[in-house]
C-alpha positions in Angstrom: 116.7 93.2 158.3 119.6 91.7 159.5 121.9 93.8 162.0 125.6 92.5 160.7 127.0 93.5 157.7 126.0 90.9 155.1 122.7 93.2 154.8 124.4 96.4 154.1 125.3 97.7 150.8 126.9 101.4 149.8 126.9 103.1 146.3 128.2 105.6 144.7 126.3 107.2 142.0 129.0 109.5 139.5 129.5 110.4 136.1 129.6 113.6 133.9 127.8 116.7 134.7 124.0 116.3 133.1 124.4 112.8 132.5 121.3 112.0 134.8 122.6 110.9 138.2 120.4 112.3 139.9 117.8 111.2 137.8 118.7 107.9 138.5 118.8 107.9 142.3 115.1 108.7 142.1 114.2 105.7 139.9 116.1 103.6 142.4 114.2 105.1 145.5 110.9 104.9 143.2 111.0 101.3 142.3 112.7 100.2 146.2 109.3 102.6 147.6 111.7 104.5 149.6 109.4 107.4 148.2 105.8 107.8 147.9 106.2 110.2 144.3 108.8 110.4 142.0 110.6 113.5 141.9 112.2 115.4 138.7 115.0 117.5 138.7 113.5 120.0 136.5 110.5 120.2 139.6 113.1 121.0 142.0 111.7 118.3 144.3 114.7 115.4 144.0 116.2 113.7 147.0 119.2 114.4 145.9 120.5 117.7 144.9 118.6 118.8 148.0 120.3 122.1 148.3 119.0 125.7 147.1 122.3 126.2 145.4 121.5 123.0 143.5 118.2 123.3 142.5 118.8 126.9 141.4 121.7 125.5 138.9 119.9 122.0 138.2 123.2 120.3 138.9 124.7 118.5 141.6 127.4 120.5 144.0 127.4 118.3 147.0 127.5 114.6 148.0 123.8 113.6 148.6 122.9 110.7 150.9 119.9 108.5 150.6 119.1 104.9 151.9 116.5 102.3 150.9 116.0 98.7 151.6 115.5 96.1 148.6 115.1 92.2 149.6 116.4 92.3 153.2 119.8 94.9 152.1 120.1 98.1 153.6 121.5 100.7 150.3 122.9 103.8 150.9 123.6 106.1 147.7 125.6 108.4 147.6 125.0 110.8 144.8 128.2 112.6 143.7 128.5 116.1 141.9 129.7 115.1 138.3 131.1 118.6 137.1 135.3 118.6 137.4 134.9 121.5 139.9 133.5 119.8 142.6 135.6 116.7 141.8 137.5 116.8 145.5 133.7 116.2 146.8 133.1 113.4 144.4 136.7 112.0 145.5 136.4 111.7 149.2 132.8 110.1 148.8 134.1 107.4 146.3 136.7 106.0 149.2 133.9 105.1 151.3 131.2 102.7 149.2 131.8 99.1 148.5 131.0 99.8 144.4 130.2 102.8 142.1 127.7 103.6 139.2 129.5 105.6 136.7 126.5 107.0 134.9 126.8 108.4 131.4 125.1 108.9 128.5 125.5 106.9 125.1 127.4 109.3 123.2 130.7 108.5 121.5 132.2 112.0 121.8 131.9 112.3 125.6 133.2 109.0 126.6 136.7 110.5 126.6 135.4 112.8 130.2 135.0 109.7 131.9 138.8 108.8 131.8 140.0 110.4 134.8 137.3 108.9 137.0 138.1 105.9 135.9 141.7 106.2 136.5 141.0 107.0 140.0 138.2 104.1 141.1 141.2 101.8 139.2 143.9 103.1 141.3 141.5 102.9 144.0 140.7 99.3 142.8 136.7 100.4 143.5 134.3 97.8 142.0 132.5 99.9 139.5 129.6 99.8 136.8 129.0 101.8 133.9 124.9 102.7 133.4 124.4 104.0 129.7 121.2 106.5 130.6 119.0 107.8 127.9 119.3 105.3 125.9 115.8 105.9 123.8 118.3 109.0 122.3 118.2 108.6 118.1 120.7 107.4 117.0 122.7 105.1 119.5 124.7 102.7 118.4 125.6 100.2 121.8 128.5 98.7 120.8 129.7 101.9 119.2 129.7 103.2 122.7 130.8 100.5 124.5 134.1 99.8 121.9 134.4 104.2 123.1 134.1 103.5 126.6 136.5 100.3 126.4 139.1 102.7 125.1 139.2 105.0 128.3 139.1 102.5 130.7 142.3 100.3 132.1 140.0 97.5 133.4 138.0 95.8 130.3 134.2 96.7 130.1 131.9 93.8 129.5 128.3 93.8 128.7 125.7 92.8 131.0 123.0 93.3 128.9 122.3 93.3 124.6 119.7 95.9 123.5 116.4 95.1 121.5 115.4 98.1 119.8 117.5 101.1 119.3 117.5 104.9 119.8 113.4 105.8 120.3 112.7 102.4 119.3 114.3 100.9 122.3 111.9 98.0 123.7 114.1 96.3 126.1 117.0 93.7 126.9 119.0 90.4 126.3 120.5 89.3 129.8 123.8 88.0 128.8 123.7 85.7 132.1 120.7 83.6 131.1 119.6 85.2 127.6 116.2 85.8 128.7 114.6 88.7 126.7 112.4 91.4 128.1 110.7 94.2 127.0 110.5 97.7 129.1 107.2 99.0 130.4 107.3 102.8 131.7 107.0 103.0 135.8 106.7 98.9 135.9 109.1 96.0 136.3 110.4 94.7 132.5 108.3 91.7 131.4 110.2 88.4 129.6 109.6 87.7 126.2 110.4 85.4 123.7 114.1 85.5 122.5 114.2 87.8 119.1 115.9 85.5 116.6 116.7 88.2 114.7 119.4 89.3 117.4 120.5 86.0 117.6 124.1 86.8 116.2 124.9 90.2 117.7 123.5 88.5 120.9 126.0 85.9 121.2 129.1 87.9 120.2 128.2 90.2 123.1 127.8 87.1 125.8 130.7 85.5 124.0 132.6 88.5 124.7 131.7 88.3 128.4 132.2 85.1 128.8 135.6 84.9 127.2 136.4 88.1 129.8 135.2 86.4 132.5 137.6 83.4 131.9 140.7 85.0 132.0 140.2 84.1 135.4 138.3 81.3 135.9 140.3 78.0 134.2 137.3 76.1 134.5 135.4 78.5 132.9 137.7 78.4 130.2 137.9 74.7 130.4 133.8 75.1 129.2 134.3 77.5 126.8 136.4 75.4 125.3 134.5 72.2 125.1 131.7 74.3 124.2 129.6 73.4 127.1 126.9 75.9 128.5 128.4 77.4 132.0 125.7 77.3 134.3 123.8 80.6 135.6 125.0 80.2 139.0 128.9 79.9 138.1 128.9 83.2 135.3 127.2 85.3 138.7 129.9 83.8 140.6 132.4 84.8 138.5 130.7 88.1 137.5 130.6 88.8 141.6 134.2 87.6 142.4 136.1 89.4 139.6 134.0 92.9 140.1 134.9 92.8 143.9 138.2 92.6 143.2 137.6 95.2 140.5 139.8 93.1 137.4 136.4 93.8 135.0 133.5 97.1 134.8 129.7 95.3 133.6 128.1 97.8 131.3 124.1 98.0 132.1 122.0 100.5 130.3 118.6 102.3 130.4 116.4 105.4 130.6 116.0 106.7 134.3 113.6 109.0 133.6 111.5 106.0 132.3 113.0 103.6 135.0 113.7 101.5 132.3 116.8 99.2 133.1 116.7 100.6 137.0 115.7 97.0 138.4 118.3 95.0 136.7 120.9 97.3 137.6 119.3 96.9 141.2 119.3 93.4 141.0 123.4 93.8 140.2 124.2 95.5 143.1 122.1 93.5 145.1 123.9 89.9 144.1 127.4 90.8 142.3 128.6 93.2 144.5 131.1 92.2 147.3 130.0 92.7 150.9 131.6 95.4 153.0 134.1 93.3 154.5 136.0 93.1 151.1 137.0 96.4 150.6 137.9 96.6 154.1 140.1 94.2 153.4 141.7 95.4 150.8 142.3 98.6 152.6 144.3 96.9 155.2 141.4 97.6 158.3 142.6 94.8 160.7 142.5 96.0 163.6 139.5 94.8 166.3 138.6 98.4 167.2 135.6 100.2 166.1 136.7 102.2 162.9 135.1 105.0 160.5 136.2 107.6 158.2 134.6 111.1 157.9 133.8 111.3 154.1 131.9 114.9 153.9 131.0 117.4 156.3 127.7 119.3 156.3 127.1 122.5 158.3 123.4 122.8 158.6 121.2 126.0 159.1 119.0 123.8 161.7 121.3 121.1 163.3 124.8 122.6 163.5 127.4 120.4 162.1 127.3 117.2 160.7 129.8 114.6 159.7 129.2 111.4 157.1 131.1 108.8 157.8 131.4 105.1 156.4 131.4 102.9 159.3 134.4 100.3 158.5 134.4 98.2 161.2 132.5 97.6 164.4 129.5 99.2 165.3 129.6 102.9 166.1 126.4 103.6 168.7 125.3 107.2 169.9 126.9 108.6 172.6 130.4 106.9 171.8 133.7 108.8 172.0 135.4 108.8 168.8 138.7 110.8 169.0 138.1 112.5 172.2 134.8 113.7 171.1 131.2 112.8 171.7 128.7 111.7 169.6 125.9 114.2 169.8 123.3 112.7 167.8 123.6 110.0 164.7 121.3 109.7 161.5 120.6 108.0 158.5 120.0 111.0 155.9 117.4 111.4 152.7 118.5 114.3 151.3 118.1 116.7 153.8 115.6 114.9 155.9 117.5 113.3 158.9 116.5 109.8 160.6 117.4 109.3 164.4 119.3 105.7 165.1 121.0 104.3 167.8 123.6 102.8 166.3 125.4 101.6 163.0 127.2 98.6 161.5 130.2 98.3 159.3 129.3 99.2 155.5 126.7 101.7 156.6 126.8 105.2 155.6 125.5 107.6 158.1 125.7 111.3 159.8 127.0 111.9 163.2 126.1 115.5 164.8 128.4 117.5 166.6 131.4 116.6 166.1 133.7 119.6 166.4 137.2 119.4 165.9 136.3 116.6 163.5 137.4 116.8 159.5 136.8 115.7 156.1 139.3 112.4 155.5 140.0 111.4 159.3 139.6 108.2 160.5 137.6 107.9 164.0 138.2 104.9 166.3 137.9 105.0 170.4 141.1 104.0 170.6 144.3 105.2 168.7 144.7 103.8 165.4 147.0 104.1 162.0 145.5 107.2 160.0 143.0 105.3 157.0 144.3 106.8 153.3 142.8 109.7 152.0 142.9 110.8 148.2 145.1 113.6 147.2 144.0 117.1 148.0 143.3 118.9 144.2 145.1 122.0 143.7 142.9 125.0 143.0 143.0 126.6 139.6 140.8 129.3 140.2 141.1 132.2 142.2 138.5 135.4 142.7 139.5 138.4 145.9 136.9 138.7 148.0 135.6 141.2 150.5 132.4 141.8 152.7 130.1 143.8 151.3 129.4 145.4 155.0 132.0 146.8 156.6 131.0 145.6 160.1 131.0 142.2 158.5 134.7 141.8 158.3 135.4 140.7 161.7 133.5 137.5 161.2 134.7 136.3 157.6 137.8 134.3 159.0 135.4 132.0 161.0 133.2 132.0 158.3 135.8 131.4 155.8 136.4 128.4 158.1 133.2 126.9 158.0 132.9 127.0 154.3 136.0 125.6 154.0 135.0 122.5 156.4 132.2 121.6 154.2 134.0 121.9 150.9 137.6 120.9 150.8 137.8 121.8 147.1 138.3 125.7 148.6 141.2 127.5 150.2 141.3 130.9 151.0 144.5 133.2 151.9 145.4 136.9 152.6 148.2 137.7 149.5 151.3 138.9 151.6 151.8 141.8 148.9 148.4 142.9 147.7 147.0 142.3 151.2 143.6 141.1 149.1 141.7 137.7 150.6 141.7 135.5 147.8 139.3 132.4 147.6 140.8 129.7 145.9 138.7 126.5 144.2 137.9 125.0 141.0 136.3 126.8 138.2 133.9 130.0 138.2 130.9 127.8 138.9 132.6 127.0 142.1 133.3 129.9 143.3 129.9 131.5 142.8 128.0 128.4 144.6 130.6 129.4 147.5 130.1 132.9 147.7 126.1 132.1 147.4 126.7 129.9 150.3 128.1 132.6 152.2 125.2 135.1 151.2 122.7 132.8 151.9 123.5 130.9 155.1 126.0 132.5 156.8 124.3 136.3 155.8 127.3 137.5 154.3 127.0 138.8 150.9 130.5 139.3 148.9 131.9 141.9 146.8 134.5 140.1 144.1 137.1 141.4 141.6 140.1 139.6 140.0 143.0 139.2 142.0 145.6 141.6 141.4 148.9 140.2 139.8 152.0 140.8 142.5 154.0 142.5 140.2 157.3 143.8 141.1 160.1 146.3 140.5 164.2 146.6 139.9 166.4 148.4 138.5 168.8 148.6 135.1 171.3 150.8 136.4 173.4 151.6 139.0 174.1 155.3 140.6 175.2 157.1 143.5 172.8 159.1 145.8 172.9 161.6 148.3 170.4 162.1 151.4 170.3 165.2 153.5 167.4 165.1 156.3 167.9 168.2 158.8 165.1 169.8 160.9 164.6 172.1 163.6 162.7 173.2 166.4 162.6 174.7 169.2 165.2 172.5 171.3 166.5 169.7 169.7 166.8 169.1 165.9 167.5 166.5 163.8 169.9 165.9 161.3 170.9 162.8 159.4 173.5 162.7 156.0 174.0 159.7 153.8 175.9 158.6 150.3 174.1 155.6 149.3 175.4 153.5 146.2 172.5 151.6 144.7 173.1 148.0 142.1 171.2 145.7 140.4 172.1 142.7 141.0 171.4 138.6 139.7 167.6 138.1 139.1 166.7 136.3 142.3 169.2 137.7 144.5 166.8 139.8 146.4 167.2 142.8 148.9 171.3 143.2 150.1 172.1 146.3 152.4 175.5 146.9 153.2 178.3 149.9 154.4 181.8 151.2 153.9 181.7 153.6 156.7 185.3 154.5 157.2 186.4 157.2 159.8 182.8 156.9 161.8 181.4 159.7 159.5 178.3 157.6 159.7 178.2 156.2 163.8 177.7 152.6 164.1 174.5 152.8 166.0 172.9 155.0 163.2 173.4 152.1 160.6 170.3 150.3 161.7 168.2 153.6 160.9 169.6 153.8 157.6 168.9 150.3 156.3 165.3 150.7 157.9 164.7 153.7 155.7 166.0 151.7 153.1 164.0 148.7 153.2 160.7 151.2 154.0 161.0 152.7 150.9 161.4 149.9 148.8 158.2 148.5 149.7 156.6 150.9 147.1 159.1 151.6 144.6 159.1 154.7 141.6 156.6 152.6 139.6 154.5 151.5 142.4 155.6 148.1 143.3 158.3 146.6 145.7 161.6 146.5 144.7 163.6 143.6 144.8 166.9 142.0 143.2 169.0 145.1 144.7 171.8 145.9 146.4 172.3 149.5 147.6 175.7 149.7 149.8 176.2 153.2 152.5 179.1 154.7 151.3 179.7 158.0 153.0 177.8 160.7 155.3 178.2 163.0 158.5 176.4 163.7 161.6 175.5 166.4 164.3 176.3 165.4 167.5 173.6 166.7 169.2 170.7 166.4 166.4 171.0 163.0 165.0 169.4 160.3 165.8 168.7 156.7 163.8 164.9 158.5 162.8 166.7 161.4 161.0 169.3 158.5 158.8 166.0 157.0 158.2 164.6 159.9 157.1 167.8 160.2 155.0 168.1 157.0 153.2 164.6 157.1 152.5 165.5 161.1 150.5 168.8 159.2 148.8 166.7 155.8 147.8 164.2 158.7 146.5 166.6 160.7 144.6 168.5 157.9 143.0 166.0 155.0 142.0 165.0 157.4 139.4 168.2 157.5 137.5 168.1 154.1 138.0 165.9 153.0 134.8 163.0 151.1 137.2 161.8 148.6 135.1 158.5 146.6 135.9 158.9 142.4 136.6 156.0 139.9 136.4 155.3 136.2 138.5 156.2 133.7 135.8 155.0 130.3 137.1 155.7 126.8 136.1 152.7 124.8 134.5 152.3 121.3 134.0 149.0 120.7 132.3 147.5 117.1 131.4 145.4 116.6 128.7 144.4 113.4 126.3 147.5 113.3 123.2 144.3 114.1 120.8 144.4 117.8 122.4 148.3 118.3 122.7 148.3 120.4 119.7 145.8 122.4 121.0 147.7 123.1 124.6 150.6 124.1 122.3 148.4 127.1 121.0 146.4 128.1 124.0 150.0 128.6 125.8 151.7 130.3 122.9 148.7 132.7 122.6 149.5 133.6 126.4 152.6 134.7 126.1 154.1 131.2 127.1 156.7 129.4 126.5 156.8 125.7 126.2 159.5 123.9 127.6 158.5 120.6 126.1 155.8 117.2 126.4 155.6 113.6 127.2 153.8 110.9 127.7 152.0 111.5 131.5 153.3 109.2 133.4 150.4 106.3 134.5 148.0 107.4 132.4 147.6 105.7 128.8 146.6 108.1 126.2 148.0 111.2 128.0 150.4 113.9 127.6 151.6 115.8 129.8 152.7 119.6 128.4 155.5 122.2 130.0 155.0 125.5 130.1 156.2 129.1 131.7 153.3 131.2 132.0 153.3 135.1 132.8 150.6 134.8 136.4 148.8 137.5 134.5 147.9 135.3 131.8 146.1 132.4 134.2 142.9 133.8 135.8 141.0 132.1 133.4 143.5 129.6 132.2 141.3 126.1 133.5 138.4 127.9 131.9 139.8 127.9 128.0 141.8 124.5 128.5 138.6 122.7 129.9 136.1 124.5 126.9 138.8 122.7 124.2 139.2 119.5 126.2 136.1 118.3 126.7 136.6 119.3 130.4 139.5 116.8 130.9 142.0 119.1 130.6 143.6 120.5 134.3 147.2 121.7 135.6 149.6 122.0 138.0 151.2 125.0 138.6 153.9 126.9 141.2 156.0 130.1 140.6 159.2 129.9 138.8 160.5 133.5 138.4 160.3 137.0 138.1 160.5 138.3 134.7 161.0 141.7 132.9 157.4 143.0 131.3 157.3 143.9 127.7 157.5 147.7 127.4 154.0 148.6 125.6 152.1 145.6 128.0 154.5 147.5 130.7 152.9 151.2 130.2 149.2 149.1 129.5 149.9 148.0 133.5 151.2 151.3 135.1 148.1 153.2 133.4 145.8 150.5 134.4 147.0 150.2 138.2 147.2 154.3 138.3 150.5 154.6 138.2 151.5 155.4 134.5 153.1 159.0 135.7 156.0 156.8 137.6 155.7 158.7 140.8 155.2 157.8 144.1 
């Protein structure tokens, strides 16, 4: 085994949910003899999907690392989640690999789901292959699927192979580089066979497409094609490596991972055509002489504590080294949940460091101060649940446990809402949050009770009024006396609360006026409809006091009495928060988004082409927050899972009368009393 980066490759396996990523990883480990027995997702014994949450749902829910050695090259594979709800997890891992294998099913209608993934890979210039899995399905037309794939990629996709047979009758493939034909055998390498002459015309068209695409960046190859000179195999492979490494092309392979069909040719391409780790480090402009690594994922294990999965970008990281002021407490290669202790890791390797407290996902690590490496943008959460500990005694440890949960899953966040006082857990979808809740229960013994978050309604007034409040309380000794007249008025939406006074002749001494304002403010926290009052002006206009019995507290109580009497006469009205949402979808789905918005009391402000996204639109719409809870669920169901949105609070707006009555009944304030 070589000790430098020449013998190292790190590869991510990614693709839509149910495309077969974990099965492909298992096959790669099996054919390279890294595992003695090939597991299956159904049997819940694969190296990937090693967590209980993943096995319960038979889906990848977090990045899993595995390593193997093939032809004196150490490969680290990262099995990444395919569900859009775990996209943050996937993106954080993709930036740390030399190449990516995009796994997809050969179904034309599902190709659209790859569009955001291709966009990210091309924006970051990450070399990637496509592996069309499950090619033994009926009615698979390879060229038709390839054509559909080209429509969602900004880089040209070129076939590396051509199929022999079709669907359930698929027999093998033709290598378009050397035109050697092969027949598949379950669990064994494909055998070379004579070229099937009946496919000569179709194969030649596919091969010429590959060569002509490569010739776009190689003048010598172009001259050979123009002069009808057959280019040597070595030249074609060199072009594939150079242009793949620069993210100029996307080679396409195919097979059936559950039968190991096509897996060995893919592995050979990863060996021969992916660039050395130094190539992508140079593209990231990593030029320091110091050791540099970056955290791709954080695990909190029940047995070993915190593990930081890192990519070594430069130099050699050794066990016990101090990075960012934290001493490494152990170094491991991961094989799913299994750990192999090591003493050092070289540039290009992906390994786990133990007990790196204070270090988080995305951090740049070095023994000296270096510029921070670029990270993927944080995806804003779009789905929320209010949570509380099932057992009251567990409430004290909730904050610390949530911090650990968020360390592991950067797609989550939480807040304690200022108006409703609920603890709200935010994520990327319902399954995402359910898995987070499973982890809280299983890993941290912290079961939760959940419900939909309350909408932070407000209230205001439509009319002005004058109101009088007197507080008089006599006990033994000094009594309490305060007397105020208040002018209550609505103000423009968004102006908030204003307090003023027009006292003449000292009828209310200045030292008592702060008590009046305090009483007004306290009342406004819960108005006559049961919600905080906004957009109102209150002015103290008159009053009286007693030289012995008056106090700031008495005037505070008098102000509350005046507000309670006056607010009922001002026609209180319910307000709801309105958010401005930018909904991004492929153009084919824009009309569905317009209907979806109108069905949720939305006001469409307009739509236009999405900047930097070919064939996508941004629809800008104002929507009531009450209609936002499951918007992402319906949006994804109507856009094959690719639609997404970003939103922010825009303004408060009166709730329609009929709907307001339903809200007040639901919240227990229908009688309009405090």
